[in-house]
C-alpha positions as CSV (number, residue, x, y, z in Angstrom):
1,M,-22.1,-2.0,-11.2
2,D,-21.0,-0.2,-14.2
3,G,-17.9,-0.1,-16.7
4,T,-17.7,-4.0,-16.6
5,D,-19.3,-4.8,-20.4
6,G,-17.1,-6.5,-22.7
7,A,-14.5,-6.8,-19.8
8,G,-12.6,-10.0,-21.3
9,R,-11.2,-13.1,-19.3
10,G,-8.2,-13.7,-21.7
11,G,-5.3,-11.6,-22.7
12,G,-5.5,-9.3,-19.9
13,H,-4.0,-8.8,-16.6
14,R,-5.5,-10.2,-13.3
15,V,-6.0,-8.0,-9.9
16,H,-6.4,-9.4,-6.6
17,I,-8.9,-7.3,-4.1
18,G,-8.2,-7.5,-0.4
19,S,-11.4,-7.0,1.6
20,F,-12.3,-6.9,5.7
21,T,-14.3,-10.4,5.9
22,S,-15.3,-8.7,9.5
23,A,-17.2,-5.8,7.8
24,G,-19.1,-7.8,5.5
25,G,-16.3,-8.4,2.6
26,Q,-15.5,-11.7,0.9
27,G,-12.1,-12.2,1.7
28,I,-10.0,-11.9,-1.4
29,T,-11.3,-11.5,-4.7
30,T,-9.9,-12.3,-8.1
31,A,-11.0,-10.0,-11.3
32,A,-9.5,-10.1,-15.0
33,V,-8.8,-6.9,-16.5
34,N,-10.2,-5.6,-19.9
35,P,-6.7,-4.9,-21.4
36,E,-8.6,-2.4,-23.7
37,T,-10.7,-0.5,-21.3
38,G,-9.1,-1.3,-17.7
39,A,-12.6,-2.7,-16.6
40,L,-12.8,-5.2,-14.0
41,T,-14.9,-8.8,-14.2
42,L,-14.9,-10.6,-11.0
43,L,-14.3,-14.1,-11.4
44,S,-13.9,-15.9,-7.5
45,T,-13.4,-14.9,-3.9
46,T,-11.9,-16.8,-1.0
47,D,-12.3,-15.9,2.5
48,A,-9.3,-18.4,3.8
49,V,-8.0,-16.1,5.6
50,A,-9.4,-13.5,7.8
51,D,-9.3,-9.5,7.1
52,P,-7.0,-10.1,4.2
53,S,-6.7,-5.9,4.3
54,Y,-3.5,-6.0,2.5
55,L,-1.9,-8.3,-0.4
56,A,1.6,-8.4,-2.2
57,F,2.0,-10.1,-5.2
58,D,5.8,-11.8,-6.1
59,R,6.3,-12.0,-9.5
60,S,9.4,-14.1,-9.2
61,T,7.4,-17.0,-7.8
62,G,3.8,-16.0,-9.3
63,V,2.7,-16.2,-5.2
64,L,0.2,-13.8,-3.6
65,Y,0.4,-12.9,-0.1
66,A,-2.5,-11.6,2.5
67,V,-2.1,-9.9,5.8
68,S,-4.6,-10.9,8.4
69,E,-5.4,-8.0,10.1
70,T,-6.6,-9.2,13.4
71,E,-5.4,-9.4,16.9
72,Q,-3.4,-12.8,16.4
73,G,-1.8,-11.6,13.7
74,A,-1.0,-13.7,10.4
75,A,0.1,-14.0,6.8
76,G,-1.1,-16.6,4.3
77,A,0.2,-17.6,0.7
78,F,-2.1,-18.2,-2.5
79,R,-0.6,-19.3,-5.9
80,P,-3.6,-18.3,-8.6
81,A,-5.0,-21.4,-10.4
82,G,-7.9,-21.3,-13.4
83,A,-10.0,-18.6,-12.1
84,G,-9.2,-18.6,-8.6
85,L,-6.8,-18.8,-6.1
86,T,-5.0,-22.0,-4.3
87,A,-3.8,-21.8,-0.7
88,L,-0.1,-22.8,-0.1
89,G,-0.8,-24.1,3.3
90,P,-2.0,-22.5,6.4
91,A,-1.7,-18.7,7.3
92,V,1.4,-18.0,9.4
93,R,1.5,-16.4,13.0
94,V,3.8,-13.4,12.1
95,G,4.6,-12.5,15.9
96,G,2.7,-9.1,15.9
97,S,-0.7,-8.1,16.1
98,G,-2.9,-6.1,13.2
99,P,-0.6,-6.3,10.4
100,T,-1.7,-3.6,8.0
101,H,1.2,-4.2,5.1
102,L,3.3,-6.8,4.0
103,S,6.1,-7.1,1.0
104,V,8.6,-9.3,-0.5
105,A,12.6,-8.8,0.4
106,G,14.5,-11.7,-1.2
107,R,13.6,-14.7,0.1
108,R,11.5,-13.2,3.1
109,L,8.1,-11.9,3.6
110,L,7.9,-8.6,5.7
111,T,4.9,-7.6,7.8
112,A,4.1,-4.3,9.3
113,N,2.1,-4.6,12.2
114,Y,0.2,-1.7,13.4
115,T,-1.2,-2.8,16.3
116,S,2.0,-4.4,18.2
117,G,4.5,-1.3,16.9
118,S,7.0,-4.0,15.1
119,V,7.7,-5.4,11.9
120,S,8.2,-9.0,11.0
121,S,10.6,-11.3,8.9
122,L,9.5,-14.8,7.7
123,P,11.0,-17.2,5.9
124,L,9.6,-18.6,2.5
125,A,10.6,-21.9,0.7
126,A,11.5,-21.9,-2.8
127,D,7.8,-22.4,-3.7
128,G,7.0,-19.1,-2.2
129,A,5.2,-21.1,0.8
130,L,5.5,-19.2,4.1
131,S,7.1,-20.7,7.4
132,G,8.0,-19.7,11.0
133,P,8.8,-18.7,13.4
134,A,9.1,-14.6,12.5
135,S,12.0,-12.6,13.5
136,V,10.4,-9.4,14.9
137,L,12.0,-5.8,15.5
138,V,9.8,-3.8,17.8
139,H,9.9,-0.1,17.3
140,R,10.1,2.3,20.5
141,G,8.3,5.8,20.9
142,S,5.2,7.9,20.4
143,G,3.9,11.0,19.3
144,P,2.0,14.3,20.3
145,D,-1.3,12.5,19.3
146,P,-2.8,10.7,22.4
147,S,-5.8,9.0,20.6
148,R,-3.3,7.8,17.5
149,Q,0.5,8.3,19.2
150,E,0.3,6.7,22.5
151,R,2.9,4.1,21.4
152,P,4.4,2.9,17.9
153,H,2.0,1.9,14.9
154,A,4.1,0.5,12.4
155,H,1.9,1.0,9.2
156,Q,4.0,-0.3,6.1
157,V,6.9,-1.8,5.6
158,L,8.9,-2.2,2.1
159,P,12.3,-2.9,0.6
160,D,13.9,-0.2,-1.2
161,P,14.6,-0.7,-5.2
162,S,18.7,-1.5,-4.4
163,G,17.4,-4.5,-2.3
164,R,20.0,-3.6,0.4
165,W,17.9,-1.9,2.9
166,V,14.1,-2.1,4.3
167,L,12.2,1.4,5.4
168,S,9.5,0.5,8.1
169,V,7.1,3.6,8.2
170,D,5.5,4.3,11.7
171,L,2.6,6.5,11.9
172,G,2.6,6.8,16.2
173,T,6.5,7.9,16.1
174,D,6.2,9.9,13.7
175,S,9.6,8.6,12.0
176,V,11.0,6.0,9.3
177,R,13.2,3.5,10.6
178,V,16.1,1.8,7.9
179,C,16.9,-1.7,8.5
180,A,19.4,-3.8,7.0
181,P,18.3,-7.7,7.0
182,D,20.9,-10.0,8.2
183,P,22.7,-11.6,5.2
184,A,22.4,-15.2,7.2
185,T,19.1,-15.4,9.0
186,G,17.0,-12.6,7.2
187,A,16.3,-10.7,10.7
188,L,15.7,-7.2,10.6
189,R,18.7,-5.2,12.0
190,L,18.0,-1.2,12.6
191,H,20.7,0.9,10.6
192,G,19.0,4.0,11.3
193,E,15.6,6.4,12.1
194,T,14.5,9.5,10.1
195,A,12.4,11.6,12.2
196,L,9.5,13.6,10.6
197,R,7.3,16.5,12.1
198,A,5.8,15.7,14.8
199,G,1.9,14.6,15.2
200,T,1.9,14.0,11.1
201,G,1.4,10.6,11.5
202,P,3.1,8.9,8.2
203,R,1.3,6.0,7.0
204,H,3.0,5.0,3.8
205,L,5.8,5.8,1.4
206,A,6.9,5.4,-2.3
207,F,9.9,5.2,-4.4
208,H,10.6,7.5,-7.4
209,P,11.6,5.1,-10.4
210,G,15.0,6.9,-10.3
211,G,15.8,5.4,-6.9
212,E,17.0,8.3,-5.0
213,V,13.5,10.2,-4.1
214,V,11.0,8.9,-1.5
215,Y,7.6,10.3,-1.3
216,V,6.1,10.1,2.3
217,L,2.5,10.5,2.8
218,H,0.7,11.1,6.2
219,E,-2.4,10.2,7.8
220,L,-2.9,12.8,10.5
221,E,-2.0,15.8,8.4
222,P,-3.0,15.7,4.4
223,Q,1.1,16.2,3.5
224,V,3.6,14.2,1.1
225,T,7.1,14.8,2.5
226,V,9.8,14.5,-0.2
227,C,13.0,13.1,1.1
228,R,16.4,12.4,-0.5
229,W,17.4,8.8,-0.4
230,D,21.2,7.4,-0.4
231,P,21.1,4.0,-1.4
232,G,24.9,3.3,-0.8
233,S,24.7,4.8,3.1
234,G,20.9,4.2,3.7
235,E,20.1,7.6,4.7
236,L,17.1,9.0,4.4
237,E,16.9,13.0,4.4
238,P,13.6,14.8,4.6
239,T,13.6,18.1,2.0
240,E,10.0,19.5,1.5
241,E,6.2,19.3,2.6
242,V,4.0,19.3,-0.1
243,P,0.0,19.8,0.8
244,V,-2.6,17.3,-0.7
245,A,-5.3,18.6,0.8
246,S,-6.8,21.9,2.8
247,T,-6.4,21.7,6.5
248,G,-8.0,24.2,9.1
249,A,-10.8,25.4,6.7
250,P,-14.2,26.3,8.8
251,G,-16.8,23.1,8.4
252,A,-14.4,21.4,6.2
253,V,-14.1,17.5,6.6
254,R,-11.0,16.3,8.2
255,A,-8.7,14.6,5.4
256,Y,-7.1,11.2,6.0
257,P,-4.7,10.4,3.3
258,S,-4.4,6.6,2.8
259,A,-2.4,5.8,-0.1
260,V,0.4,7.4,-2.7
261,V,1.5,5.8,-5.8
262,V,4.3,7.3,-8.5
263,S,3.7,6.4,-12.0
264,P,6.0,4.2,-13.7
265,D,7.6,6.7,-15.9
266,G,8.4,9.2,-13.1
267,R,6.2,12.1,-14.1
268,F,3.6,12.1,-11.8
269,V,2.5,11.1,-7.9
270,W,-1.0,10.3,-6.9
271,A,-2.2,10.5,-3.4
272,A,-6.0,9.0,-2.4
273,V,-7.7,11.1,0.4
274,R,-10.3,9.7,2.9
275,G,-12.6,11.9,4.3
276,A,-12.0,14.3,1.4
277,D,-13.0,11.0,-0.6
278,A,-10.5,12.1,-3.5
279,I,-7.5,11.5,-5.7
280,V,-4.9,14.2,-5.8
281,T,-2.5,14.6,-8.6
282,L,0.9,16.0,-8.1
283,S,3.3,16.8,-11.2
284,L,7.2,16.3,-11.2
285,A,7.7,18.3,-14.4
286,G,9.8,20.6,-12.3
287,G,11.7,17.4,-10.9
288,A,11.4,14.4,-8.8
289,V,12.1,16.6,-5.5
290,K,9.6,19.6,-6.4
291,P,6.4,17.7,-6.7
292,R,3.6,20.4,-7.4
293,R,-0.2,20.0,-6.6
294,T,-1.9,20.1,-10.1
295,G,-5.3,18.5,-9.5
296,S,-7.8,16.8,-7.6
297,V,-11.1,14.2,-8.6
298,E,-13.7,12.4,-6.6
299,C,-12.8,8.9,-6.0
300,G,-16.0,7.3,-7.1
301,G,-17.0,6.0,-3.7
302,S,-16.4,6.6,0.0
303,W,-13.3,6.3,1.9
304,P,-10.5,5.3,-0.3
305,R,-8.1,2.9,1.2
306,D,-5.8,2.1,-1.3
307,L,-4.9,3.2,-4.9
308,A,-3.0,1.3,-7.4
309,A,-1.5,1.9,-10.8
310,D,-1.9,-0.6,-13.8
311,P,1.8,-1.7,-14.9
312,S,1.5,0.7,-18.1
313,G,0.6,3.7,-15.8
314,R,-2.6,4.9,-17.7
315,R,-5.2,3.8,-15.3
316,L,-5.5,4.0,-11.7
317,Y,-7.9,1.9,-9.4
318,A,-9.3,2.8,-6.0
319,A,-10.4,0.4,-3.3
320,N,-13.3,2.7,-1.7
321,E,-14.1,0.8,1.5
322,R,-16.8,2.7,3.0
323,S,-18.9,2.6,-0.2
324,G,-17.9,-1.3,-1.1
325,D,-15.9,-0.9,-4.5
326,V,-13.4,-0.3,-6.7
327,T,-13.0,2.3,-9.4
328,W,-11.1,2.6,-12.2
329,F,-9.8,5.8,-14.1
330,D,-8.1,6.9,-17.1
331,V,-5.2,8.5,-16.8
332,D,-4.7,11.8,-19.1
333,P,-0.9,10.9,-20.4
334,L,-0.3,15.0,-20.9
335,T,-1.4,16.2,-17.4
336,G,-1.6,12.7,-15.2
337,Q,-5.2,14.0,-14.2
338,P,-7.3,10.8,-13.5
339,R,-10.7,10.4,-15.3
340,R,-13.2,8.1,-13.8
341,A,-14.5,5.6,-16.3
342,G,-16.3,2.4,-14.2
343,S,-16.5,0.8,-11.3
344,V,-17.1,-2.5,-9.7
345,A,-18.9,-3.6,-6.2
346,V,-16.7,-4.9,-3.7
347,P,-17.7,-4.9,0.1
348,A,-15.3,-3.5,2.1
349,A,-12.7,-3.2,-0.1
350,T,-9.3,-2.6,1.1
351,C,-6.6,-3.0,-1.4
352,V,-5.8,-3.8,-5.1
353,V,-2.5,-5.1,-6.6
354,F,-1.8,-6.6,-9.9
355,G,-0.6,-10.2,-10.3
């Protein structure tokens, strides 16, 4: 472990780190962030939820949510307390298997259920606690890759900045679905589906701060698809594909992109790429719809499953699953290029969120 000397416990942010308990992880790890250096000091762990591979923090209630990426599929709610977390009741079934992502949309918790190819919506109490039953929207379709796209595999579900729509990314069907939450029940109703290039395997997306451009990162082909987003009509229009790693080179390790992040000031896009074990920088100097790859750095470990920017955009944090660490980077304010600053050991790390 390095880069942690002097990491203060007061005056800074907290981060929460998810991990696979089935692969030796400790569940959810809470760490303090040194406000001057960005270094992490580990504070506590909880294994109250099995395989909490993805986390989301609701700033309106101060509650942390975690998926349980298991066959049964569940989600848990936690409130930060002291140096750790207090569970707000037992985990609640999400009505789907293998949930890989979750987000908060109003007074509902949304989960993307990879194995069952569905998205779920669960009600939230006033204090942020979870209850059921879940409302489930099942995806339909498949893709050309017989080993990864034999059926739908919802990988992410996220409300748009306007709060009117919910977008779900499906690796198995090469598409992004746009849903409208029912105002009375919170159930998701399909509004439209945008097809992306067959076999690319979309995994995650991120919105530009302007709210009208979306960057879709693909797992099966290392690229970002740039899309125009109309929050009035709920229409998503692909406009351009931008590679984030080389493909087809003799002897090259296959690249599996995992996470995409847009800087808070809207000047850069970063992508984590497994296999290549890199963080790629795209500049938006030519405009939000014209990203240009400007550099790549090593992720500091192996298999970067998630990438997070701190609230200021001055630093990036990579959760390196196979090497079992979280590595942080200082971001050059002019070029957006990350520079490794330190790391801390977190076995089977999968996700980093601030809260």
